[in-house]
DONUDREN-714239 format. One record per residue (C-alpha): y, x, z. Coordinates in steps of 0.2 Angstrom, whole numbers, plus 5000, padded with zeros to 4 digits. Layout:
<pts>
YXZ/...
</pts>
This chain:
<pts>
437750415687/437650325670/437050355653/437550255637/438450135649/436850105659/436850165677/435250255683/434550215700/433250305711/431650215716/432250195734/433850115728/432849995717/431649955731/433049925744/434249825734/433049715723/431549705735/432149715753/433849635751/433549545734/435349555730/435049475713/434949305721/436749305727/438249315716/439549355729/440449315746/440649135741/438749115736/437649205749/436049125741/435249065757/434349165771/432949285767/431349215776/430549385779/432149455787/432349295798/430549325805/430949505808/432649465817/431649335827/430549475833/432049585838/432849445848/431249405856/431149585862/432949585867/432749425877/431249495888/432249655890/433749555897/433149405906/433049485923/434549595921/434549785925/432749765933/432049725915/433349815903/433349975914/431550005910/431649965892/433150075890/432150225896/431150215880/432550155867/433850285873/432650435874/431550405859/432950435846/433350605854/431450665852/431450595834/433150675830/432450845836/430950835825/431950785810/433150925813/431851055813/431050985797/432750975789/433251155793/431651215784/432151125768/432951215754/434751185753/434951145771/436151285774/437351215761/437351045769/437751115786/439151225779/439851075771/439750975787/440651105798/441951155785/443551055790/444650975777/446350975785/447150875771/446150725778/447250725793/448650655783/447750495779/448050365793/446350285788/445450435795/446250425812/445850235813/444050265807/443850405820/444650305834/443550155830/441950265829/442250335846/442550165853/441050095845/439850235850/440550265868/440950085872/442750065878/443549905872/441949815870/441649785889/439949875888/440450015900/441249895912/439749775912/438449905915/439450005928/439749855938/437949865944/438350035952/438650055971/440450065976/440350255980/439450295964/440050455957/440950375942/441850545938/440250635935/439550485925/441150475914/441150655910/439250665907/439250505896/440750565885/439950735883/438250675878/439050545866/440050685857/438550805857/437450665850/438650635836/438750815831/436850835833/436450685822/437650755809/436650915808/435150815805/435950715791/436850855782/435350965782/434450835772/435950795761/436050985757/434250965751/434550815741/436050895733/434951045727/433550915722/434750805711/435950945706/437450845712/438850895724/438550845742/439950725743/439250635728/437450615735/437850455744/438050305733/439250165732/438350055745/438850065764/436950075769/436550205755/436350355767/435150265779/434150155767/434250245750/434650425751/433750485767/432150385763/432250465745/432350635753/430850595765/429850535750/429950705742/429250795757/427450835762/426750705774/428150585769/427350435777/427450525794/429250575792/429750395786/428850315800/429650415814/431350395805/431250205804/430650195822/432150295827/433250165818/432450015826/432650095844/434450135841/434749955834/433949875849/434749985862/436449945855/436049755855/435549765873/437149835878/438249715868/437349565874/437249625892/439149645892/439349465887/438049395900/438749495914/440549435911/439949255912/438749275926/440149365937/441149205935/439849075938/438549075952/437648935942/437349055928/436849185939/435449075947/434949015930/435049185921/433449175912/433949015903/435749075900/435049235892/433849125881/435349015875/436349175871/434949255861/434749095851/436549075847/436649265842/435049235831/435749095821/437549175820/436649325812/435949225797/437449265785/437049445787/435249425783/435549315768/435349375750/437249405750/437149505766/437849655757/439449565756/439549495774/439249665782/440749755774/441849595778/441349605796/441649785796/443349775789/443949625799/442849615815/443049785822/444349915819/446049835821/445449715835/444649845846/446149955844/447349815850/446249775865/446049965870/447949985868/448249835880/446949905892/447750075893/449550005895/448949885908/448050015918/449050175915/450850105915/450849935924/449549965937/450050145938/449150315938/449550335957/448750175962/447250215950/447050385958/447050305975/445650185970/444650335964/444950425980/444350275990/442750275979/442450465978/443450545992/444550645981/446050625969/445750655951/446450825944/448150845936/447350865919/446550685920/448150605926/449250685912/447950625899/447950445907/449850445906/449950505888/448450405881/449350245879/450550325867/449250405856/448250245855/449750145851/450250265837/448550245829/448550055831/450250045823/449750165809/448150055806/449249895806/450449975794/449050025782/448049865783/447749795766/448249615764/447249615747/445449555746/444049695749/443549785734/441749855732/441149955717/440849815706/441449665715/443049595722/443049475737/443849305734/445749285739/445249165753/444249295762/445849385767/446449225777/444649205784/444649385790/446349375799/445749225808/444249315813/445349455820/446549335829/445049255838/444749415847/446549475850/447549315853/446749275871/447749425877/449449375873/449049195876/448449235894/449949345897/451149205892/450349085903/450349205918/452149245916/452549055915/451549035931/452849135941/454449085949/456249135946/457149205931/456249265916/456649445921/455949415938/454349335931/454049485919/454349605934/453049505945/451749495931/451749685928/451849735946/450149765955/449849635969/449049685986/447449595992/446849616010/444949606012/444649546029/442949546039/443049356039/443149346020/441749466018/440649366030/441049206020/440649286004/439149416007/438949435989/440549555989/439949725989/441449815996/441549986005/442149986023/443650086018/444349936008/444649836024/446349916022/447649846009/447149895992/448049875976/447149775963/447549765945/448449605940/447949535923/449349535910/
</pts>
């Protein structure tokens, strides 16, 4: 809001922008203004905790996750109860559950929804694959998949109720529509609007304390999973790294720490939107599209169902098989719409336009994550024999691998069920 050309700000916005971030020390994406010392110290503390949570693998991280994964639910429940008792909470909840079907015509909404579910649930990032690889072969992955997906969606809805009950209160307090309560900054809801609402409540220090404890546990928990996926992938390919996991995890945490410096610089408010635009949505959609096509069409639903039967003792139902068959189509459509609507113009914020070279840098960042797939596919096809058609057919055809008792004895680290001594189809990378 503005008066006589001057924009009015709240105390929480003033404190967050000019005291916490100190955005006045940066002029733009091409002048980040150096790293903020206090944030560097806080980030060091975070990665120290991350290191000691991951250095022994699931033995250490599993214990920490019991706290970081459950504490947010306790705090969300407390905040929801408090939010429902606030005046205006009913209006916020009504706005939250009232659908706007016109939004379905916007491809950006579908892309954002797909990206959000991938980010929150984990497919495409390697997190689920990495963590599930520590399970026993006969672990009930069907139950785990349904439970995880249900909890994820229920958590999103639950947290939405917490947020919009408070937004309804802020709407009544500021006499503004709910859709105008959140400001122009991406972090406005978490670090400006919500703290401002908490500051107006009785015992505001208590509510603020538990709210930011929740944010810290959520952030650390997400960091655990993301780094563990990377560590597991490398350790699975190298016995040397597995034996020296503590040192490898230390190196990874140090690299992550220093690579995070641009985000904690005085111009971090420009880095975060840039990474959000070019580092996530399109890349993860492409990766997931390739995964779905490889598993559901190249590998085949029948072979995939046989693998599940070898693990669980029963075939998946017809509902799941139809969903798996159709999912590559829907994911591909969303990916194509996202590419079609991708802007090749610099990112525009409320009062700032990114430099023209940021577009080229952004697409380089995107290509770094997606190019390994087509490059490996080309190399794999070229490694075959015969005509190009024969090579393509060979590349997308599952190859059989026989696990013999001799090979198991030679490599006792293979944890394979006895039923796999028969020929089993394994997925050929493409």
